[in-house]
Wavefront OBJ file of the C-alpha trace (Angstrom):
o trace
v 126.521 79.248 138.216
v 125.073 81.303 135.426
v 127.092 82.643 132.602
v 127.975 86.309 132.884
v 127.654 88.429 129.816
v 128.665 91.980 129.343
v 128.002 94.509 126.662
v 130.046 97.489 125.684
v 128.739 100.532 123.922
v 131.524 102.144 121.960
v 131.436 105.840 121.251
v 133.684 108.116 119.234
v 134.239 111.848 119.565
v 136.229 113.864 117.043
v 137.328 117.381 118.012
v 138.130 119.717 115.117
v 139.816 123.103 115.061
v 140.383 125.302 112.035
v 140.354 124.383 108.408
v 140.877 120.683 107.767
v 140.495 118.321 104.874
v 137.220 116.445 104.669
v 136.009 114.456 101.694
v 133.027 112.475 100.509
v 132.873 109.419 98.305
v 129.952 107.569 96.774
v 129.795 103.861 96.030
v 126.976 101.891 94.425
v 125.291 101.438 97.817
v 126.563 104.071 100.267
v 128.072 107.494 100.846
v 131.244 107.781 102.884
v 132.471 110.895 104.688
v 136.169 111.070 105.594
v 137.157 113.557 108.279
v 140.250 113.664 110.468
v 140.011 110.668 112.781
v 136.992 108.944 111.265
v 135.366 107.405 108.234
v 131.579 107.549 108.391
v 129.478 105.380 106.088
v 125.855 106.279 105.420
v 124.072 103.250 103.983
v 120.484 104.360 103.547
v 118.278 107.376 102.949
v 117.054 107.659 106.553
v 120.601 107.789 107.897
v 121.798 110.450 105.472
v 118.659 112.550 105.958
v 118.947 112.398 109.759
v 122.626 113.306 109.733
v 122.133 116.187 107.302
v 119.204 117.495 109.406
v 121.587 117.488 112.379
v 124.126 119.557 110.434
v 121.450 121.979 109.255
v 120.604 122.543 112.920
v 124.317 122.855 113.747
v 124.607 125.498 111.035
v 121.809 127.548 112.612
v 123.279 127.169 116.106
v 126.784 128.004 114.883
v 125.587 131.280 113.384
v 124.535 132.301 116.894
v 127.575 131.122 118.888
v 130.795 131.561 116.853
v 132.824 134.741 116.752
v 135.191 135.535 113.894
v 138.311 134.438 115.734
v 140.014 131.297 114.551
v 141.706 128.718 116.656
v 145.018 127.290 115.473
v 144.425 125.325 112.258
v 146.215 122.361 110.770
v 146.558 120.852 107.325
v 146.547 117.145 106.577
v 147.380 115.730 103.174
v 144.607 113.152 103.605
v 142.485 112.633 106.696
v 144.027 109.989 108.912
v 141.388 107.466 109.897
v 141.504 106.053 113.398
v 137.918 104.760 113.614
v 135.012 103.876 111.372
v 131.326 104.585 111.972
v 128.473 103.013 110.020
v 124.939 104.424 110.020
v 122.174 102.241 108.638
v 118.516 101.675 109.514
v 118.372 104.938 111.463
v 115.493 104.727 113.976
v 112.798 107.324 113.282
v 112.516 108.203 116.961
v 116.229 108.958 117.363
v 117.084 112.645 117.222
v 120.671 113.886 117.064
v 121.624 116.304 119.843
v 123.087 119.670 118.869
v 124.582 121.995 121.469
v 126.416 125.269 121.216
v 128.568 127.359 123.511
v 129.368 131.016 123.051
v 132.963 132.280 123.061
v 132.960 132.990 126.804
v 132.049 129.392 127.615
v 133.984 127.459 124.972
v 137.485 125.996 125.436
v 138.822 127.790 122.335
v 137.305 131.170 123.157
v 135.832 131.142 119.639
v 132.535 129.362 120.308
v 131.737 125.680 119.972
v 129.164 123.459 118.269
v 128.743 119.814 119.252
v 126.830 117.428 116.989
v 126.033 114.096 118.640
v 124.673 111.452 116.289
v 124.011 108.256 118.200
v 127.437 107.144 119.502
v 129.375 109.503 117.212
v 130.115 113.101 118.188
v 131.778 115.898 116.229
v 133.012 118.910 118.185
v 133.795 122.048 116.175
v 135.876 124.469 118.225
v 135.808 127.392 115.806
v 133.962 128.806 112.814
v 136.385 127.361 110.246
v 135.975 123.774 111.500
v 132.204 124.206 111.634
v 132.050 125.558 108.078
v 134.168 122.679 106.701
v 131.998 120.137 108.485
v 128.771 121.691 107.263
v 129.980 121.653 103.663
v 131.181 118.032 103.764
v 127.882 116.786 105.234
v 125.930 118.886 102.730
v 127.939 117.289 99.918
v 127.285 113.837 101.381
v 123.554 114.580 101.188
v 123.944 115.731 97.560
v 125.659 112.446 96.668
v 122.981 110.476 98.527
v 120.191 112.364 96.753
v 121.579 110.994 93.499
v 121.909 107.497 94.958
v 118.507 107.255 96.650
v 115.266 109.090 95.995
v 115.759 112.175 98.165
v 114.749 115.799 97.731
v 117.413 117.808 95.910
v 119.585 119.701 98.403
v 118.397 123.109 97.144
v 114.829 122.150 98.181
v 115.551 120.050 101.293
v 118.033 122.379 102.996
v 115.856 125.543 103.226
v 112.741 123.510 104.052
v 114.422 121.775 106.998
v 116.273 124.935 108.091
v 112.981 126.812 108.374
v 111.394 124.066 110.485
v 114.406 123.832 112.797
v 114.757 127.620 113.148
v 111.077 127.902 114.078
v 111.543 125.181 116.705
v 114.758 126.639 118.131
v 114.309 130.372 117.787
v 110.717 130.938 116.666
v 111.905 133.216 113.864
v 112.648 131.178 110.714
v 116.194 130.700 109.350
v 118.783 132.986 110.937
l 1 2 3 4 5 6 7 8 9 10 11 12 13 14 15 16 17 18 19 20 21 22 23 24 25 26 27 28 29 30 31 32 33 34 35 36 37 38 39 40 41 42 43 44 45 46 47 48 49 50 51 52 53 54 55 56 57 58 59 60 61 62 63 64 65 66 67 68 69 70 71 72 73 74 75 76 77 78 79 80 81 82 83 84 85 86 87 88 89 90 91 92 93 94 95 96 97 98 99 100 101 102 103 104 105 106 107 108 109 110 111 112 113 114 115 116 117 118 119 120 121 122 123 124 125 126 127 128 129 130 131 132 133 134 135 136 137 138 139 140 141 142 143 144 145 146 147 148 149 150 151 152 153 154 155 156 157 158 159 160 161 162 163 164 165 166 167 168 169 170 171 172 173 174
């Protein structure tokens, strides 16, 4: 009888509501993002660029779907890590998936943005969570730009936002 093998694809989803602590750290060879429930390590320029492009798109989508209501927030002294994610050698053909739901269709009633990056998903259930996440991923890109040869964030962000907005809405950044 032949040997049976099985494979398991692990995925992680983090759901965030309200303001929360999120931090970034840079080492000699990587940038790490710490959010409630996860530590994400970005180990090369392709990974950090792809992830930041996803958050630029999430920013544009969030502007269209969130209302000004806030869901119940929480404060953590330091994000508690329950899982670690490592992005390296990001395939060029892989595109993160960004989805949004308006207030009428979201669980919180505030709107929702979901950013799926390979097997890692971040769900922002209100504007505050989305804004914190955007800023932490933007800062991760800034740290990576210093580590690897990347466009400065003040050049890269509007350039990519314009391309994504044209693709999504046909009207430039919103």
